[in-house]
N, CA and C atoms as an extended XYZ file, in Angstrom:
438
Properties=species:S:1:pos:R:3:atomname:S:1:resname:S:1:resid:I:1 pbc="F F F"
N       -34.717      -24.189        4.177 N   MET     1
C       -34.372      -24.330        5.578 CA  MET     1
C       -35.523      -25.048        6.266 C   MET     1
N       -35.141      -25.851        7.178 N   GLU     2
C       -36.140      -26.613        7.918 CA  GLU     2
C       -36.940      -25.692        8.831 C   GLU     2
N       -38.127      -26.131        9.179 N   ARG     3
C       -38.959      -25.364       10.091 CA  ARG     3
C       -38.871      -25.919       11.498 C   ARG     3
N       -37.766      -26.552       11.842 N   THR     4
C       -37.571      -27.030       13.205 CA  THR     4
C       -36.996      -25.903       14.038 C   THR     4
N       -36.884      -26.129       15.318 N   SER     5
C       -36.327      -25.094       16.181 CA  SER     5
C       -34.858      -24.852       15.852 C   SER     5
N       -34.147      -25.908       15.487 N   ARG     6
C       -32.737      -25.738       15.119 CA  ARG     6
C       -32.612      -24.882       13.852 C   ARG     6
N       -33.471      -25.112       12.863 N   GLY     7
C       -33.454      -24.323       11.636 CA  GLY     7
C       -33.819      -22.871       11.891 C   GLY     7
N       -34.765      -22.641       12.803 N   LYS     8
C       -35.155      -21.267       13.130 CA  LYS     8
C       -34.037      -20.531       13.848 C   LYS     8
N       -33.343      -21.234       14.749 N   ILE     9
C       -32.225      -20.609       15.460 CA  ILE     9
C       -31.107      -20.272       14.479 C   ILE     9
N       -30.834      -21.202       13.572 N   TRP    10
C       -29.783      -20.964       12.573 CA  TRP    10
C       -30.162      -19.791       11.662 C   TRP    10
N       -31.415      -19.692       11.269 N   ALA    11
C       -31.882      -18.575       10.447 CA  ALA    11
C       -31.772      -17.259       11.202 C   ALA    11
N       -32.080      -17.283       12.511 N   MET    12
C       -31.958      -16.078       13.317 CA  MET    12
C       -30.502      -15.641       13.429 C   MET    12
N       -29.590      -16.586       13.613 N   ILE    13
C       -28.163      -16.255       13.711 CA  ILE    13
C       -27.656      -15.678       12.397 C   ILE    13
N       -28.039      -16.281       11.276 N   LEU    14
C       -27.637      -15.761        9.969 CA  LEU    14
C       -28.216      -14.373        9.716 C   LEU    14
N       -29.445      -14.155       10.137 N   GLU    15
C       -30.067      -12.844       10.002 CA  GLU    15
C       -29.334      -11.801       10.852 C   GLU    15
N       -28.969      -12.205       12.054 N   LEU    16
C       -28.228      -11.317       12.945 CA  LEU    16
C       -26.886      -10.935       12.333 C   LEU    16
N       -26.156      -11.913       11.830 N   PHE    17
C       -24.852      -11.629       11.245 CA  PHE    17
C       -24.967      -10.799        9.970 C   PHE    17
N       -25.949      -11.082        9.142 N   SER    18
C       -26.048      -10.378        7.865 CA  SER    18
C       -26.504       -8.929        8.028 C   SER    18
N       -27.364       -8.656        8.983 N   HIS    19
C       -27.874       -7.295        9.144 CA  HIS    19
C       -27.113       -6.466       10.173 C   HIS    19
N       -26.484       -7.104       11.107 N   TYR    20
C       -25.856       -6.367       12.198 CA  TYR    20
C       -24.364       -6.657       12.308 C   TYR    20
N       -23.711       -6.985       11.210 N   ILE    21
C       -22.298       -7.344       11.261 CA  ILE    21
C       -21.434       -6.152       11.693 C   ILE    21
N       -21.790       -4.949       11.276 N   VAL    22
C       -21.008       -3.767       11.670 CA  VAL    22
C       -21.080       -3.567       13.177 C   VAL    22
N       -22.263       -3.718       13.738 N   TRP    23
C       -22.414       -3.524       15.180 CA  TRP    23
C       -21.709       -4.638       15.951 C   TRP    23
N       -21.711       -5.833       15.410 N   LEU    24
C       -20.983       -6.925       16.061 CA  LEU    24
C       -19.481       -6.670       16.055 C   LEU    24
N       -18.968       -6.142       14.959 N   ILE    25
C       -17.540       -5.823       14.894 CA  ILE    25
C       -17.207       -4.714       15.874 C   ILE    25
N       -18.049       -3.690       15.939 N   VAL    26
C       -17.817       -2.598       16.899 CA  VAL    26
C       -17.861       -3.127       18.327 C   VAL    26
N       -18.814       -3.988       18.628 N   ALA    27
C       -18.901       -4.563       19.977 CA  ALA    27
C       -17.668       -5.403       20.290 C   ALA    27
N       -17.191       -6.154       19.316 N   PHE    28
C       -15.985       -6.965       19.521 CA  PHE    28
C       -14.767       -6.077       19.779 C   PHE    28
N       -14.623       -5.004       19.013 N   VAL    29
C       -13.489       -4.090       19.191 CA  VAL    29
C       -13.559       -3.410       20.556 C   VAL    29
N       -14.740       -2.965       20.970 N   VAL    30
C       -14.887       -2.336       22.286 CA  VAL    30
C       -14.586       -3.338       23.396 C   VAL    30
N       -15.036       -4.573       23.245 N   PHE    31
C       -14.764       -5.614       24.226 CA  PHE    31
C       -13.254       -5.859       24.364 C   PHE    31
N       -12.572       -5.997       23.245 N   ILE    32
C       -11.113       -6.218       23.272 CA  ILE    32
C       -10.410       -5.000       23.846 C   ILE    32
N       -10.852       -3.803       23.450 N   TRP    33
C       -10.219       -2.583       23.941 CA  TRP    33
C       -10.401       -2.427       25.450 C   TRP    33
N       -11.573       -2.790       25.970 N   TYR    34
C       -11.848       -2.609       27.389 CA  TYR    34
C       -11.165       -3.686       28.244 C   TYR    34
N       -11.226       -4.929       27.835 N   PHE    35
C       -10.706       -6.006       28.667 CA  PHE    35
C        -9.247       -6.353       28.392 C   PHE    35
N        -8.730       -6.020       27.217 N   TYR    36
C        -7.343       -6.332       26.864 CA  TYR    36
C        -6.648       -5.099       26.288 C   TYR    36
N        -6.365       -4.093       27.130 N   PRO    37
C        -5.771       -2.861       26.591 CA  PRO    37
C        -4.343       -3.068       26.074 C   PRO    37
N        -3.587       -4.006       26.650 N   ASP    38
C        -2.226       -4.245       26.159 CA  ASP    38
C        -2.249       -4.815       24.747 C   ASP    38
N        -3.199       -5.694       24.476 N   PHE    39
C        -3.304       -6.273       23.147 CA  PHE    39
C        -3.595       -5.197       22.107 C   PHE    39
N        -4.512       -4.282       22.427 N   THR    40
C        -4.842       -3.236       21.461 CA  THR    40
C        -3.677       -2.279       21.264 C   THR    40
N        -2.912       -2.014       22.321 N   GLN    41
C        -1.750       -1.141       22.179 CA  GLN    41
C        -0.687       -1.806       21.306 C   GLN    41
N        -0.429       -3.086       21.520 N   ASN    42
C         0.544       -3.793       20.689 CA  ASN    42
C         0.073       -3.902       19.246 C   ASN    42
N        -1.222       -4.157       19.056 N   LEU    43
C        -1.768       -4.238       17.714 CA  LEU    43
C        -1.679       -2.881       17.015 C   LEU    43
N        -1.946       -1.824       17.764 N   GLY    44
C        -1.832       -0.475       17.198 CA  GLY    44
C        -0.415       -0.156       16.773 C   GLY    44
N         0.567       -0.532       17.593 N   GLN    45
C         1.961       -0.301       17.222 CA  GLN    45
C         2.355       -1.122       15.999 C   GLN    45
N         1.883       -2.349       15.934 N   THR    46
C         2.196       -3.201       14.790 CA  THR    46
C         1.604       -2.625       13.508 C   THR    46
N         0.355       -2.193       13.583 N   ILE    47
C        -0.286       -1.606       12.400 CA  ILE    47
C         0.390       -0.295       12.032 C   ILE    47
N         0.787        0.500       13.033 N   LEU    48
C         1.441        1.776       12.770 CA  LEU    48
C         2.758        1.575       12.035 C   LEU    48
N         3.548        0.606       12.455 N   PHE    49
C         4.840        0.394       11.824 CA  PHE    49
C         4.742       -0.336       10.492 C   PHE    49
N         3.674       -1.091       10.275 N   SER    50
C         3.552       -1.813        9.008 CA  SER    50
C         2.647       -1.094        8.002 C   SER    50
N         2.076        0.036        8.358 N   THR    51
C         1.181        0.755        7.462 CA  THR    51
C         1.863        1.186        6.162 C   THR    51
N         3.085        1.736        6.185 N   PRO    52
C         3.699        2.098        4.897 CA  PRO    52
C         3.862        0.902        3.965 C   PRO    52
N         4.236       -0.242        4.505 N   SER    53
C         4.383       -1.431        3.663 CA  SER    53
C         3.044       -1.878        3.113 C   SER    53
N         2.019       -1.863        3.948 N   ILE    54
C         0.687       -2.275        3.511 CA  ILE    54
C         0.175       -1.339        2.415 C   ILE    54
N         0.349       -0.035        2.600 N   VAL    55
C        -0.115        0.934        1.603 CA  VAL    55
C         0.633        0.748        0.291 C   VAL    55
N         1.948        0.543        0.355 N   LEU    56
C         2.719        0.348       -0.869 CA  LEU    56
C         2.332       -0.938       -1.585 C   LEU    56
N         2.102       -2.004       -0.850 N   ILE    57
C         1.738       -3.276       -1.473 CA  ILE    57
C         0.369       -3.167       -2.136 C   ILE    57
N        -0.629       -2.589       -1.429 N   PHE    58
C        -1.944       -2.437       -2.033 CA  PHE    58
C        -1.915       -1.465       -3.208 C   PHE    58
N        -1.113       -0.406       -3.109 N   GLY    59
C        -0.966        0.519       -4.226 CA  GLY    59
C        -0.354       -0.154       -5.439 C   GLY    59
N         0.647       -1.004       -5.203 N   LEU    60
C         1.262       -1.742       -6.304 CA  LEU    60
C         0.260       -2.698       -6.941 C   LEU    60
N        -0.514       -3.388       -6.124 N   ILE    61
C        -1.514       -4.316       -6.656 CA  ILE    61
C        -2.558       -3.575       -7.480 C   ILE    61
N        -3.031       -2.438       -6.979 N   ILE    62
C        -4.030       -1.658       -7.711 CA  ILE    62
C        -3.437       -1.117       -9.011 C   ILE    62
N        -2.204       -0.622       -8.961 N   ALA    63
C        -1.573       -0.090      -10.169 CA  ALA    63
C        -1.354       -1.183      -11.209 C   ALA    63
N        -0.862       -2.336      -10.775 N   LEU    64
C        -0.637       -3.428      -11.719 CA  LEU    64
C        -1.941       -3.939      -12.311 C   LEU    64
N        -2.982       -4.010      -11.498 N   ALA    65
C        -4.278       -4.460      -12.012 CA  ALA    65
C        -4.823       -3.461      -13.031 C   ALA    65
N        -4.690       -2.176      -12.744 N   GLY    66
C        -5.157       -1.159      -13.686 CA  GLY    66
C        -4.396       -1.195      -14.993 C   GLY    66
N        -3.077       -1.376      -14.905 N   ILE    67
C        -2.271       -1.472      -16.120 CA  ILE    67
C        -2.648       -2.719      -16.909 C   ILE    67
N        -2.857       -3.821      -16.214 N   HIS    68
C        -3.219       -5.070      -16.891 CA  HIS    68
C        -4.554       -4.921      -17.621 C   HIS    68
N        -5.547       -4.337      -16.957 N   TRP    69
C        -6.856       -4.158      -17.591 CA  TRP    69
C        -6.766       -3.209      -18.783 C   TRP    69
N        -5.956       -2.148      -18.631 N   ARG    70
C        -5.831       -1.178      -19.728 CA  ARG    70
C        -5.144       -1.813      -20.925 C   ARG    70
N        -4.069       -2.562      -20.705 N   THR    71
C        -3.378       -3.185      -21.832 CA  THR    71
C        -4.253       -4.235      -22.500 C   THR    71
N        -5.047       -4.956      -21.715 N   LYS    72
C        -5.959       -5.930      -22.319 CA  LYS    72
C        -6.996       -5.233      -23.203 C   LYS    72
N        -7.551       -4.122      -22.715 N   SER    73
C        -8.548       -3.407      -23.524 CA  SER    73
C        -7.898       -2.755      -24.737 C   SER    73
N        -6.645       -2.281      -24.597 N   ASP    74
C        -5.955       -1.696      -25.742 CA  ASP    74
C        -5.593       -2.759      -26.774 C   ASP    74
N        -5.237       -3.953      -26.330 N   GLU    75
C        -4.910       -5.019      -27.277 CA  GLU    75
C        -6.132       -5.435      -28.089 C   GLU    75
N        -7.298       -5.378      -27.482 N   THR    76
C        -8.502       -5.739      -28.236 CA  THR    76
C        -8.802       -4.710      -29.322 C   THR    76
N        -8.408       -3.446      -29.109 N   THR    77
C        -8.620       -2.412      -30.127 CA  THR    77
C        -7.447       -2.311      -31.090 C   THR    77
N        -6.373       -3.061      -30.847 N   GLY    78
C        -5.245       -3.068      -31.774 CA  GLY    78
C        -4.076       -2.195      -31.377 C   GLY    78
N        -4.116       -1.559      -30.208 N   ILE    79
C        -3.010       -0.716      -29.758 CA  ILE    79
C        -2.004       -1.600      -29.014 C   ILE    79
N        -0.803       -1.694      -29.545 N   THR    80
C         0.224       -2.507      -28.889 CA  THR    80
C         1.476       -1.715      -28.554 C   THR    80
N         1.555       -0.459      -28.978 N   GLN    81
C         2.738        0.351      -28.700 CA  GLN    81
C         2.288        1.776      -28.391 C   GLN    81
N         2.979        2.423      -27.442 N   TYR    82
C         2.629        3.772      -27.019 CA  TYR    82
C         3.750        4.731      -27.377 C   TYR    82
N         3.402        5.969      -27.697 N   ASP    83
C         4.382        7.026      -27.908 CA  ASP    83
C         4.339        7.947      -26.703 C   ASP    83
N         5.505        8.143      -26.062 N   ILE    84
C         5.595        8.971      -24.874 CA  ILE    84
C         6.538       10.132      -25.173 C   ILE    84
N         6.104       11.345      -24.864 N   THR    85
C         6.923       12.524      -25.072 CA  THR    85
C         7.451       13.000      -23.720 C   THR    85
N         8.768       13.120      -23.621 N   LEU    86
C         9.400       13.579      -22.388 CA  LEU    86
C        10.131       14.882      -22.645 C   LEU    86
N        10.070       15.787      -21.683 N   THR    87
C        10.804       17.042      -21.763 CA  THR    87
C        11.925       17.033      -20.737 C   THR    87
N        12.775       18.055      -20.787 N   LYS    88
C        13.859       18.137      -19.802 CA  LYS    88
C        13.300       18.317      -18.397 C   LYS    88
N        12.154       18.949      -18.287 N   THR    89
C        11.531       19.130      -16.981 CA  THR    89
C        11.190       17.781      -16.359 C   THR    89
N        10.750       16.844      -17.175 N   ASP    90
C        10.451       15.502      -16.667 CA  ASP    90
C        11.699       14.834      -16.103 C   ASP    90
N        12.830       15.018      -16.780 N   PHE    91
C        14.082       14.447      -16.268 CA  PHE    91
C        14.463       15.072      -14.929 C   PHE    91
N        14.299       16.393      -14.822 N   TYR    92
C        14.619       17.060      -13.562 CA  TYR    92
C        13.667       16.627      -12.444 C   TYR    92
N        12.396       16.457      -12.770 N   LEU    93
C        11.431       16.012      -11.760 CA  LEU    93
C        11.744       14.605      -11.263 C   LEU    93
N        12.174       13.730      -12.153 N   VAL    94
C        12.542       12.373      -11.739 CA  VAL    94
C        13.733       12.423      -10.788 C   VAL    94
N        14.739       13.248      -11.118 N   ASP    95
C        15.887       13.366      -10.219 CA  ASP    95
C        15.485       13.937       -8.863 C   ASP    95
N        14.612       14.938       -8.865 N   LEU    96
C        14.147       15.503       -7.601 CA  LEU    96
C        13.380       14.471       -6.780 C   LEU    96
N        12.544       13.674       -7.433 N   LEU    97
C        11.807       12.635       -6.713 CA  LEU    97
C        12.751       11.622       -6.083 C   LEU    97
N        13.790       11.270       -6.792 N   ILE    98
C        14.733       10.292       -6.253 CA  ILE    98
C        15.460       10.866       -5.045 C   ILE    98
N        16.002       12.067       -5.174 N   TYR    99
C        16.755       12.660       -4.066 CA  TYR    99
C        15.857       12.976       -2.873 C   TYR    99
N        14.707       13.595       -3.142 N   PHE   100
C        13.816       13.935       -2.039 CA  PHE   100
C        13.156       12.706       -1.434 C   PHE   100
N        12.990       11.642       -2.201 N   GLY   101
C        12.466       10.398       -1.646 CA  GLY   101
C        13.408        9.808       -0.618 C   GLY   101
N        14.705        9.778       -0.947 N   ALA   102
C        15.687        9.260        0.001 CA  ALA   102
C        15.780       10.173        1.228 C   ALA   102
N        15.768       11.477        1.008 N   LEU   103
C        15.814       12.410        2.142 CA  LEU   103
C        14.554       12.317        2.998 C   LEU   103
N        13.411       12.132        2.374 N   ALA   104
C        12.156       12.021        3.126 CA  ALA   104
C        12.169       10.789        4.020 C   ALA   104
N        12.741        9.697        3.529 N   MET   105
C        12.836        8.502        4.360 CA  MET   105
C        13.672        8.779        5.607 C   MET   105
N        14.759        9.520        5.456 N   LEU   106
C        15.611        9.841        6.602 CA  LEU   106
C        14.937       10.835        7.552 C   LEU   106
N        14.248       11.821        7.004 N   VAL   107
C        13.593       12.826        7.837 CA  VAL   107
C        12.443       12.201        8.639 C   VAL   107
N        11.662       11.353        7.996 N   VAL   108
C        10.551       10.708        8.694 CA  VAL   108
C        11.075        9.808        9.811 C   VAL   108
N        12.133        9.055        9.545 N   SER   109
C        12.680        8.197       10.597 CA  SER   109
C        13.311        9.027       11.716 C   SER   109
N        13.852       10.193       11.386 N   PHE   110
C        14.431       11.060       12.419 CA  PHE   110
C        13.359       11.562       13.380 C   PHE   110
N        12.209       11.958       12.846 N   PHE   111
C        11.144       12.474       13.695 CA  PHE   111
C        10.302       11.373       14.336 C   PHE   111
N        10.256       10.198       13.731 N   ALA   112
C         9.399        9.135       14.247 CA  ALA   112
C        10.057        8.335       15.366 C   ALA   112
N        11.368        8.285       15.392 N   LYS   113
C        12.057        7.475       16.385 CA  LYS   113
C        12.673        8.356       17.459 C   LYS   113
N        12.799        7.779       18.645 N   GLU   114
C        13.403        8.528       19.745 CA  GLU   114
C        14.909        8.674       19.555 C   GLU   114
N        15.543        7.649       18.986 N   ASN   115
C        17.001        7.668       18.827 CA  ASN   115
C        17.444        8.382       17.566 C   ASN   115
N        16.543        8.771       16.730 N   GLY   116
C        16.901        9.426       15.487 CA  GLY   116
C        17.095        8.404       14.377 C   GLY   116
N        18.016        8.701       13.480 N   VAL   117
C        18.259        7.860       12.317 CA  VAL   117
C        19.217        6.739       12.698 C   VAL   117
N        18.827        5.502       12.395 N   ASP   118
C        19.669        4.341       12.651 CA  ASP   118
C        20.383        3.949       11.364 C   ASP   118
N        21.261        2.950       11.495 N   THR   119
C        21.939        2.446       10.302 CA  THR   119
C        20.951        1.741        9.375 C   THR   119
N        19.921        1.134        9.932 N   ILE   120
C        18.904        0.487        9.098 CA  ILE   120
C        18.205        1.522        8.224 C   ILE   120
N        17.910        2.695        8.785 N   ASP   121
C        17.269        3.747        8.004 CA  ASP   121
C        18.195        4.240        6.895 C   ASP   121
N        19.471        4.346        7.192 N   LEU   122
C        20.430        4.738        6.165 CA  LEU   122
C        20.503        3.699        5.051 C   LEU   122
N        20.465        2.421        5.427 N   ILE   123
C        20.492        1.358        4.427 CA  ILE   123
C        19.225        1.395        3.568 C   ILE   123
N        18.052        1.633        4.196 N   HIS   124
C        16.804        1.736        3.430 CA  HIS   124
C        16.858        2.904        2.447 C   HIS   124
N        17.348        4.054        2.906 N   ALA   125
C        17.444        5.218        2.021 CA  ALA   125
C        18.429        4.948        0.884 C   ALA   125
N        19.541        4.296        1.198 N   LEU   126
C        20.527        3.980        0.165 CA  LEU   126
C        19.953        2.990       -0.849 C   LEU   126
N        19.233        1.971       -0.368 N   LEU   127
C        18.619        1.009       -1.295 CA  LEU   127
C        17.584        1.689       -2.191 C   LEU   127
N        16.775        2.571       -1.612 N   PHE   128
C        15.808        3.323       -2.417 CA  PHE   128
C        16.523        4.138       -3.477 C   PHE   128
N        17.591        4.826       -3.083 N   PHE   129
C        18.336        5.671       -4.008 CA  PHE   129
C        18.942        4.845       -5.138 C   PHE   129
N        19.553        3.717       -4.797 N   VAL   130
C        20.203        2.872       -5.807 CA  VAL   130
C        19.170        2.277       -6.762 C   VAL   130
N        18.078        1.709       -6.224 N   PHE   131
C        17.085        1.094       -7.091 CA  PHE   131
C        16.339        2.123       -7.932 C   PHE   131
N        16.060        3.290       -7.379 N   ALA   132
C        15.374        4.324       -8.152 CA  ALA   132
C        16.272        4.815       -9.292 C   ALA   132
N        17.570        5.003       -9.009 N   ASN   133
C        18.485        5.398      -10.084 CA  ASN   133
C        18.638        4.294      -11.121 C   ASN   133
N        18.623        3.059      -10.675 N   TRP   134
C        18.724        1.936      -11.606 CA  TRP   134
C        17.516        1.911      -12.544 C   TRP   134
N        16.317        2.083      -11.991 N   LEU   135
C        15.119        2.136      -12.824 CA  LEU   135
C        15.154        3.331      -13.774 C   LEU   135
N        15.644        4.457      -13.285 N   LYS   136
C        15.743        5.648      -14.129 CA  LYS   136
C        16.661        5.364      -15.315 C   LYS   136
N        17.795        4.717      -15.076 N   GLN   137
C        18.722        4.411      -16.168 CA  GLN   137
C        18.116        3.430      -17.165 C   GLN   137
N        17.336        2.477      -16.682 N   ILE   138
C        16.672        1.537      -17.598 CA  ILE   138
C        15.744        2.289      -18.549 C   ILE   138
N        14.954        3.234      -18.012 N   PHE   139
C        14.041        3.986      -18.864 CA  PHE   139
C        14.779        4.969      -19.753 C   PHE   139
N        15.876        5.555      -19.274 N   TYR   140
C        16.626        6.494      -20.094 CA  TYR   140
C        17.257        5.792      -21.286 C   TYR   140
N        17.657        4.541      -21.127 N   LYS   141
C        18.257        3.797      -22.236 CA  LYS   141
C        17.220        3.457      -23.309 C   LYS   141
N        15.953        3.403      -22.941 N   LYS   142
C        14.904        3.096      -23.908 CA  LYS   142
C        14.466        4.318      -24.707 C   LYS   142
N        14.912        5.500      -24.310 N   ILE   143
C        14.528        6.730      -25.005 CA  ILE   143
C        15.431        6.905      -26.215 C   ILE   143
N        14.873        7.047      -27.408 N   PRO   144
C        15.721        7.255      -28.590 CA  PRO   144
C        16.361        8.638      -28.542 C   PRO   144
N        17.634        8.685      -28.859 N   LYS   145
C        18.376        9.960      -28.877 CA  LYS   145
C        18.244       10.577      -30.250 C   LYS   145
N        17.719       11.799      -30.313 N   CYS   146
C        17.538       12.476      -31.604 CA  CYS   146
C        18.644       13.465      -31.864 C   CYS   146
């Protein structure tokens, strides 16, 4: 870096950002919250309604990355096939998860909205139920019958 005044100012700005970035973010959030309360309220509502989607997407990404890393490490050791043991309790738990998942979607929308359950919520619960049962049938067909 140059030893001119411009280089010193640039070094000071970089030092400020690198060491005090958390405080700058807090100051920015307080500034927006104080001078633009409508913006923060709208942003809060947007984040509140999109949080389940964001959590599911990040969870899917983390799960897929973990599976990918595990299969890569297993392939290097020579493991290419897994043996899975399922009991009748596992089948019952899968059915309970499917039914209670669809019901939970309806119950949460009933308590979260002023109007209660809409047709969109019913469609979401129905899609969850159909796709979850479809996935269950795909895995059940892969299980050898003894």
